[in-house]
Every structure is written in structure tokens, then in C-alpha cells.
VEXTI-354434 format. One record per residue (C-alpha): residue number from 1; x, y, z. Coordinates in pm, whole numbers, always signed. Layout:
+-----+--------+--------+--------+
: num :      X :      Y :      Z :
+-----+--------+--------+--------+
: NUM :      X :      Y :      Z :
...
+-----+--------+--------+--------+
This chain:
+-----+--------+--------+--------+
: num :      X :      Y :      Z :
+-----+--------+--------+--------+
:   1 :  +5818 :   -568 : +10177 :
:   2 :  +5757 :   -298 : +10473 :
:   3 :  +5553 :    -44 : +10351 :
:   4 :  +5787 :   +215 : +10654 :
:   5 :  +5870 :   +561 : +10534 :
:   6 :  +5878 :   +849 : +10745 :
:   7 :  +5852 :  +1217 : +10543 :
:   8 :  +5977 :  +1347 : +10841 :
:   9 :  +6254 :  +1134 : +10949 :
:  10 :  +6359 :  +1140 : +10611 :
:  11 :  +6373 :  +1563 : +10644 :
:  12 :  +6598 :  +1542 : +10951 :
:  13 :  +6893 :  +1336 : +10759 :
:  14 :  +6776 :  +1004 : +10839 :
:  15 :  +6700 :   +768 : +10564 :
:  16 :  +6504 :   +435 : +10683 :
:  17 :  +6439 :   +312 : +10346 :
:  18 :  +6862 :   +332 : +10270 :
:  19 :  +6881 :   +134 : +10602 :
:  20 :  +6674 :   -123 : +10471 :
:  21 :  +6869 :   -108 : +10089 :
:  22 :  +7176 :   -169 : +10275 :
:  23 :  +7027 :   -516 : +10461 :
:  24 :  +6946 :   -624 : +10130 :
:  25 :  +7297 :   -575 :  +9948 :
:  26 :  +7456 :   -743 : +10252 :
:  27 :  +7284 :  -1028 : +10362 :
:  28 :  +7479 :  -1235 : +10060 :
:  29 :  +7797 :  -1183 : +10243 :
:  30 :  +7631 :  -1221 : +10563 :
:  31 :  +7495 :  -1551 : +10470 :
:  32 :  +7843 :  -1687 : +10424 :
:  33 :  +7962 :  -1667 : +10707 :
:  34 :  +7646 :  -1900 : +10846 :
:  35 :  +7817 :  -2215 : +11090 :
:  36 :  +7647 :  -2487 : +11271 :
:  37 :  +7440 :  -2311 : +11557 :
:  38 :  +7356 :  -1970 : +11395 :
:  39 :  +6957 :  -2000 : +11462 :
:  40 :  +6833 :  -1751 : +11293 :
:  41 :  +6946 :  -1416 : +11030 :
:  42 :  +6955 :  -1085 : +11050 :
:  43 :  +6718 :   -865 : +11102 :
:  44 :  +6541 :   -945 : +11386 :
:  45 :  +6566 :   -757 : +11708 :
:  46 :  +6873 :   -988 : +11843 :
:  47 :  +7143 :  -1274 : +11688 :
:  48 :  +7043 :  -1568 : +11804 :
:  49 :  +7311 :  -1874 : +11881 :
:  50 :  +7309 :  -2193 : +12000 :
:  51 :  +7625 :  -2329 : +12096 :
:  52 :  +7789 :  -2684 : +12064 :
:  53 :  +7888 :  -2773 : +12406 :
:  54 :  +7968 :  -3161 : +12422 :
:  55 :  +8284 :  -3231 : +12511 :
:  56 :  +8345 :  -2994 : +12722 :
:  57 :  +8337 :  -3006 : +13103 :
:  58 :  +8307 :  -2643 : +13189 :
:  59 :  +8253 :  -2459 : +12919 :
:  60 :  +8360 :  -2105 : +12959 :
:  61 :  +8255 :  -1783 : +12730 :
:  62 :  +8474 :  -1558 : +12632 :
:  63 :  +8393 :  -1168 : +12498 :
:  64 :  +8600 :   -905 : +12396 :
:  65 :  +8479 :   -608 : +12191 :
:  66 :  +8725 :   -303 : +11941 :
:  67 :  +8727 :    -67 : +11643 :
:  68 :  +8936 :    -29 : +11377 :
:  69 :  +9038 :   +371 : +11509 :
:  70 :  +9166 :   +610 : +11292 :
:  71 :  +9275 :   +365 : +10998 :
:  72 :  +8912 :   +448 : +10893 :
:  73 :  +8994 :   +715 : +10766 :
:  74 :  +9260 :   +589 : +10502 :
:  75 :  +8963 :   +388 : +10357 :
:  76 :  +8733 :   +707 : +10335 :
:  77 :  +8962 :   +906 : +10127 :
:  78 :  +9118 :   +634 :  +9930 :
:  79 :  +8667 :   +603 :  +9960 :
:  80 :  +8762 :   +185 :  +9943 :
:  81 :  +8627 :    +21 : +10239 :
:  82 :  +8592 :   -339 : +10118 :
:  83 :  +8900 :   -456 : +10402 :
:  84 :  +8876 :   -224 : +10643 :
:  85 :  +8526 :   -477 : +10829 :
:  86 :  +8853 :   -741 : +10870 :
:  87 :  +9021 :   -556 : +11095 :
:  88 :  +8732 :   -512 : +11275 :
:  89 :  +8658 :   -827 : +11367 :
:  90 :  +9007 :   -955 : +11368 :
:  91 :  +9062 :   -739 : +11692 :
:  92 :  +8802 :   -911 : +11840 :
:  93 :  +8858 :  -1236 : +11788 :
:  94 :  +9282 :  -1203 : +11795 :
:  95 :  +9226 :  -1075 : +12135 :
:  96 :  +9006 :  -1314 : +12269 :
:  97 :  +9205 :  -1696 : +12142 :
:  98 :  +9516 :  -1536 : +12377 :
:  99 :  +9293 :  -1728 : +12623 :
: 100 :  +9230 :  -1970 : +12391 :
: 101 :  +8836 :  -1978 : +12318 :
: 102 :  +8732 :  -1988 : +12045 :
: 103 :  +8568 :  -1730 : +11839 :
: 104 :  +8167 :  -1871 : +11830 :
: 105 :  +7981 :  -1555 : +11708 :
: 106 :  +8043 :  -1183 : +11618 :
: 107 :  +7832 :   -841 : +11617 :
: 108 :  +7913 :   -537 : +11441 :
: 109 :  +7786 :   -217 : +11506 :
: 110 :  +7892 :   +113 : +11216 :
: 111 :  +7779 :   +480 : +11235 :
: 112 :  +7787 :   +709 : +10950 :
: 113 :  +7668 :  +1102 : +10871 :
: 114 :  +7488 :   +921 : +10534 :
: 115 :  +7365 :   +579 : +10510 :
: 116 :  +7505 :   +498 : +10156 :
: 117 :  +7363 :   +138 : +10101 :
: 118 :  +7708 :    +14 :  +9857 :
: 119 :  +7889 :   +186 : +10102 :
: 120 :  +7743 :     +2 : +10450 :
: 121 :  +7742 :   -307 : +10249 :
: 122 :  +8071 :   -306 : +10114 :
: 123 :  +8191 :   -250 : +10525 :
: 124 :  +8030 :   -530 : +10583 :
: 125 :  +8125 :   -711 : +10293 :
: 126 :  +8527 :   -707 : +10501 :
: 127 :  +8333 :   -805 : +10818 :
: 128 :  +8214 :  -1134 : +10675 :
: 129 :  +8534 :  -1219 : +10507 :
: 130 :  +8700 :  -1134 : +10876 :
: 131 :  +8422 :  -1443 : +10971 :
: 132 :  +8495 :  -1654 : +10796 :
: 133 :  +8864 :  -1625 : +10820 :
: 134 :  +8827 :  -1679 : +11162 :
: 135 :  +8518 :  -1974 : +11163 :
: 136 :  +8271 :  -1778 : +11337 :
: 137 :  +7918 :  -1668 : +11233 :
: 138 :  +7767 :  -1276 : +11153 :
: 139 :  +7483 :  -1310 : +11369 :
: 140 :  +7340 :   -913 : +11378 :
: 141 :  +7484 :   -577 : +11358 :
: 142 :  +7333 :   -215 : +11379 :
: 143 :  +7414 :    +84 : +11138 :
: 144 :  +7304 :   +378 : +11276 :
: 145 :  +7296 :   +738 : +11086 :
: 146 :  +7413 :  +1001 : +11265 :
: 147 :  +7330 :  +1414 : +11019 :
: 148 :  +7449 :  +1678 : +11203 :
: 149 :  +7704 :  +1452 : +11457 :
: 150 :  +7941 :  +1334 : +11108 :
: 151 :  +8001 :  +1491 : +10790 :
: 152 :  +7846 :  +1301 : +10520 :
: 153 :  +8120 :  +1066 : +10426 :
: 154 :  +8267 :   +992 : +10768 :
: 155 :  +8176 :   +645 : +10943 :
: 156 :  +8334 :   +425 : +11236 :
: 157 :  +8258 :   +107 : +11302 :
: 158 :  +8320 :   -134 : +11606 :
: 159 :  +8229 :   -506 : +11713 :
: 160 :  +8221 :   -769 : +11980 :
: 161 :  +8254 :  -1149 : +11969 :
: 162 :  +8249 :  -1452 : +12177 :
: 163 :  +8424 :  -1729 : +12154 :
: 164 :  +8424 :  -2037 : +12441 :
: 165 :  +8670 :  -2276 : +12615 :
: 166 :  +8624 :  -2525 : +12874 :
: 167 :  +8747 :  -2413 : +13164 :
: 168 :  +9114 :  -2701 : +13192 :
: 169 :  +9208 :  -2564 : +12873 :
: 170 :  +9211 :  -2168 : +12952 :
: 171 :  +9593 :  -2072 : +12917 :
: 172 :  +9672 :  -1792 : +13211 :
: 173 :  +9945 :  -1644 : +13329 :
: 174 : +10029 :  -1884 : +13629 :
: 175 : +10168 :  -2119 : +13395 :
: 176 : +10454 :  -1955 : +13247 :
: 177 : +10799 :  -2124 : +13323 :
: 178 : +11091 :  -1992 : +13310 :
: 179 : +11289 :  -2088 : +13005 :
: 180 : +11009 :  -2119 : +12850 :
: 181 : +11020 :  -1996 : +12414 :
: 182 : +10923 :  -1691 : +12295 :
: 183 : +10740 :  -1738 : +11891 :
: 184 : +10694 :  -1474 : +11674 :
: 185 : +10345 :  -1475 : +11419 :
: 186 : +10453 :  -1189 : +11136 :
: 187 : +10178 :   -881 : +11105 :
: 188 : +10052 :   -846 : +10792 :
: 189 : +10185 :   -478 : +10818 :
: 190 : +10087 :   -245 : +11080 :
: 191 :  +9763 :   -371 : +11149 :
: 192 :  +9492 :   -134 : +11278 :
: 193 :  +9695 :    +32 : +11546 :
: 194 :  +9955 :   +383 : +11636 :
: 195 :  +9789 :   +525 : +11343 :
: 196 :  +9743 :   +877 : +11519 :
: 197 : +10055 :   +892 : +11414 :
: 198 : +10073 :   +758 : +11136 :
: 199 :  +9824 :   +983 : +10944 :
: 200 : +10042 :  +1233 : +11132 :
: 201 : +10432 :  +1108 : +10997 :
: 202 : +10323 :  +1085 : +10663 :
: 203 : +10016 :  +1402 : +10658 :
: 204 :  +9779 :  +1188 : +10548 :
: 205 :  +9568 :  +1468 : +10391 :
: 206 :  +9801 :  +1644 : +10163 :
: 207 :  +9942 :  +1346 : +10082 :
: 208 :  +9945 :  +1129 :  +9759 :
: 209 :  +9799 :   +786 :  +9921 :
: 210 :  +9883 :   +686 :  +9562 :
: 211 : +10260 :   +702 :  +9505 :
: 212 : +10473 :   +367 :  +9548 :
: 213 : +10750 :   +344 :  +9723 :
: 214 : +11011 :   +145 :  +9605 :
: 215 : +11070 :    -43 :  +9950 :
: 216 : +10720 :   -139 : +10026 :
: 217 : +10677 :   -296 :  +9670 :
: 218 : +10344 :    -91 :  +9635 :
: 219 : +10203 :   +184 :  +9723 :
: 220 : +10199 :   +406 : +10058 :
: 221 :  +9786 :   +387 : +10053 :
: 222 :  +9782 :    -13 : +10004 :
: 223 : +10065 :    -66 : +10247 :
: 224 :  +9846 :   +102 : +10550 :
: 225 :  +9510 :    -40 : +10434 :
: 226 :  +9715 :   -394 : +10480 :
: 227 :  +9409 :   -537 : +10676 :
: 228 :  +9516 :   -684 : +11007 :
: 229 :  +9607 :  -1067 : +10988 :
: 230 :  +9355 :  -1332 : +11135 :
: 231 :  +9548 :  -1522 : +11372 :
: 232 :  +9217 :  -1816 : +11481 :
: 233 :  +9297 :  -2115 : +11291 :
: 234 :  +9676 :  -2145 : +11335 :
: 235 :  +9689 :  -2052 : +11666 :
: 236 :  +9416 :  -2347 : +11779 :
: 237 :  +9592 :  -2569 : +11586 :
: 238 :  +9913 :  -2428 : +11790 :
: 239 :  +9707 :  -2530 : +12086 :
: 240 :  +9636 :  -2810 : +12027 :
: 241 :  +9913 :  -2986 : +11906 :
: 242 : +10199 :  -2808 : +12133 :
: 243 : +10233 :  -2694 : +12575 :
: 244 : +10096 :  -2318 : +12463 :
: 245 : +10187 :  -2086 : +12797 :
: 246 : +10064 :  -1753 : +12685 :
: 247 :  +9978 :  -1553 : +12424 :
: 248 :  +9966 :  -1214 : +12385 :
: 249 :  +9823 :   -957 : +12056 :
: 250 : +10053 :   -695 : +12006 :
: 251 :  +9837 :   -376 : +11922 :
: 252 :  +9825 :    -41 : +12087 :
: 253 : +10101 :     +2 : +12357 :
: 254 : +10286 :   -236 : +12096 :
: 255 : +10593 :   -479 : +12278 :
: 256 : +10608 :   -357 : +12610 :
: 257 : +10256 :   -366 : +12675 :
: 258 : +10123 :   -679 : +12519 :
: 259 : +10419 :   -902 : +12596 :
: 260 : +10360 :   -850 : +12993 :
: 261 : +10001 :   -900 : +12954 :
: 262 : +10106 :  -1314 : +12963 :
: 263 : +10333 :  -1329 : +13223 :
: 264 : +10331 :  -1341 : +13567 :
: 265 : +10542 :  -1095 : +13827 :
: 266 : +10883 :  -1226 : +13889 :
: 267 : +10941 :  -1347 : +13452 :
: 268 : +11066 :  -1132 : +13214 :
: 269 : +11012 :  -1159 : +12804 :
: 270 : +11386 :  -1202 : +12679 :
: 271 : +11367 :  -1065 : +12356 :
: 272 : +11605 :  -1084 : +12060 :
: 273 : +11548 :   -734 : +11876 :
: 274 : +11756 :   -902 : +11640 :
: 275 : +11544 :  -1112 : +11530 :
: 276 : +11272 :   -917 : +11494 :
: 277 : +11170 :   -925 : +11141 :
: 278 : +11040 :   -573 : +11118 :
: 279 : +10898 :   -434 : +10807 :
: 280 : +10970 :   -238 : +10580 :
: 281 : +10694 :    +42 : +10685 :
: 282 : +10885 :    +58 : +11030 :
: 283 : +11164 :   +157 : +10867 :
: 284 : +11012 :   +405 : +10671 :
: 285 : +10774 :   +541 : +10944 :
: 286 : +11006 :   +571 : +11197 :
: 287 : +11289 :   +696 : +10908 :
: 288 : +11041 :   +981 : +10799 :
: 289 : +10905 :  +1098 : +11208 :
: 290 : +11268 :  +1065 : +11335 :
: 291 : +11107 :   +793 : +11639 :
: 292 : +11274 :   +707 : +11938 :
: 293 : +11351 :   +330 : +11816 :
: 294 : +11156 :   +295 : +12230 :
: 295 : +10834 :   +470 : +12111 :
: 296 : +10845 :   +248 : +11785 :
: 297 : +10821 :    -67 : +11956 :
: 298 : +10614 :    +88 : +12240 :
: 299 : +10382 :   +184 : +11979 :
: 300 : +10400 :   -109 : +11678 :
: 301 : +10396 :   -413 : +11665 :
: 302 : +10678 :   -415 : +11437 :
: 303 : +10613 :   -691 : +11198 :
: 304 : +10478 :   -902 : +11486 :
: 305 : +10115 :   -883 : +11535 :
: 306 : +10119 :  -1179 : +11818 :
: 307 : +10329 :  -1374 : +12024 :
: 308 : +10335 :  -1728 : +12193 :
: 309 : +10501 :  -1842 : +12502 :
: 310 : +10577 :  -2244 : +12469 :
: 311 : +10692 :  -2480 : +12665 :
: 312 : +11142 :  -2588 : +12525 :
: 313 : +10969 :  -2927 : +12485 :
: 314 : +10713 :  -2815 : +12237 :
: 315 : +10849 :  -2495 : +12071 :
: 316 : +11029 :  -2689 : +11729 :
: 317 : +10641 :  -2824 : +11659 :
: 318 : +10453 :  -2497 : +11766 :
: 319 : +10659 :  -2326 : +11530 :
: 320 : +10537 :  -2604 : +11276 :
: 321 : +10240 :  -2650 : +11296 :
: 322 : +10220 :  -2240 : +11280 :
: 323 : +10424 :  -2304 : +10968 :
: 324 : +10195 :  -2579 : +10801 :
: 325 :  +9900 :  -2354 : +10888 :
: 326 : +10057 :  -2086 : +10691 :
: 327 : +10234 :  -1849 : +10913 :
: 328 : +10537 :  -1819 : +10923 :
: 329 : +10678 :  -1859 : +11251 :
: 330 : +11031 :  -1808 : +11445 :
: 331 : +11151 :  -1783 : +11790 :
: 332 : +11230 :  -1457 : +11955 :
: 333 : +11319 :  -1511 : +12249 :
: 334 : +11275 :  -1652 : +12597 :
: 335 : +11149 :  -1615 : +12957 :
: 336 : +11417 :  -1570 : +13205 :
: 337 : +11354 :  -1455 : +13592 :
: 338 : +11337 :  -1096 : +13636 :
: 339 : +11151 :   -777 : +13775 :
: 340 : +11055 :   -674 : +13415 :
: 341 : +10841 :   -773 : +13203 :
: 342 : +10967 :   -718 : +12876 :
: 343 : +11385 :   -678 : +12749 :
: 344 : +11452 :   -622 : +12456 :
: 345 : +11808 :   -633 : +12367 :
: 346 : +12017 :   -729 : +12042 :
+-----+--------+--------+--------+
């Protein structure tokens, strides 16, 4: 048991002992994420992981880092902190699988105005759940108390993931061909992007987040706080059973910024807008905020959290595999020749 205590530091607003209690409370959540390869538990100066690289000719490590953005404000207003960590993991692991990498481990960082051990443990419980969903280990992290810089109830969280892929299996733009099929993987909602606009439209600081909306089938708060879908396991299964040429994680910038990132020059993603299964929250946002349709597709995922570019010969197989793995995937377009990287048409 540590005897560390600093009355002077506590007087300045940093409670070391609260930090120790937070670590104690989060340990049970962290241990649920341990997979083969974990060498040490949390608490050391570095997280240790020994990857099994057998069967790989030339392993390449892939990393991704991100945060949750101002969606955190919804969690703070609702005083509900056990799902926001899922978003943090999702934003990282969903990025690194776009090149075909399998996530191995994750580390998180929490900056908080006042260290409340149970709140920190709740946040980390979400991080652990995200790691379980993506099959990676939570091997470390950091909680930093920022008195005088952040308000007591305020916090921010970010993290990073590391994965691995055999070089010969990396998904590259150059594999995309004319006639390839674009498959949509549905989102669970807004995910973790565009919340500065969402907060403005709904005036979340002054509205009733517990108000029930018939068109949403739930409260506004529940809908906005719905965690980002983690696509790792279904996508890896589809990669193993189909010829996947490109993957895009639809985050900030919507369709217009993210779909082109998987397409080489000279090719265009022709998307049938009528095929896109737009979720009710986006229709409500557009109506309430009087937002032009172009801006909606350039800000939000509109109900499509990820797109996969697949050879026409294996598109049906890819959709079937995704559906068998809990993703109600469907076709929304094709790759054609063209100078514009993405075109939405009706």
C-alpha cells in the first residue's frame, strides 16, 4: 500500500489519493480486456505487450489516435459517463481497420478538473468495453487532474490504438477498380462527430435532454449519447472472406471527406442517395437546424458509419458475412471513372 501523500499538492487542487482510488476501481474493468500478449497490468510506467506475429511474412504496425470531441458535453450534462469510453476506442480502432489491421492494444488519457474516482472508473469501464468489442487489450493510460485550468466537473478523453497487418494484406487505394461495389455499414447514430453543430441546433445547454421524441423512439439525450459502433470483428471477417479494395470510416467531414480517402485519382464513388438509410436523428437535425442537404452529408455519417469497396464478384459474399456478424450491410453505389472523388445522385 502506498504512503504517498502531499498536503501541499492537495491544497493546490490535486488529490493524489483520489488518483490511487480511481486506479483501484478501474482494475476490474481493465482485466476484462486482457488477451494473449499482455505482459503487465496497469500501474507501471509503460504498458507491455508481446504480439504473436507467427504466420506473418512482414508484419506492419498501424497506429491511430483520436478523442471523443464535444460529445463529452452530453455525457456531462446527463451525468452519465460509462459509455463515452466506447466512443474513444471506436474512433481509433475503426480507423486502423481501414487498412486491414487487427487492433492489438489501446491506451487512454483522461484530463479532468477534479478527480472523482467513481467518475474516472465509469469512463474507463466504457474504454474497457470498447476494447472487449474490438478484441484488443487496455494495457495502460493516464488520468491528469487540471485544477484552475478545467472546471471541476469538466473532463476530456483521448486515446490511441496499435494494430498489426501483414504487408501483403494492407488495403491500398491502388487496388480500387472501375465497377467495384460500395457497401454501407450502418451507424448507430451520430457517433462522435459533428457535435458542435448538434449542440447548437438543439441548444443542449438549455433544452430538456430527457424529452421523449416519437420519431427517435427514445429521449434526445439517449439518442445523442448512443455509442459509436465498433466494426472491427465484422470487418476483419469480411476481409478474410471477400476481395476488399477499400474501406472508409465516415467521421468528421461526412461522405465528401472520408469516402475519397480510399479512392485513387481518376476514380469516383457514385453513391445512390436514395439507397442510403438515413436515421431519424439526422432528419430531425436537418429540419430543426434548417441545414442544407450538402452540409448534412459533409458533416455527418447520415446512418452510414463505414463504407467498404469490394470487387463485384465478392460483393454478395461480403454483405452476407457482415450480416452474419451483426451488421445489416447493404449496397449504396459503385466505383466509376471520373475526376470527382464522390458523387451523390438520385
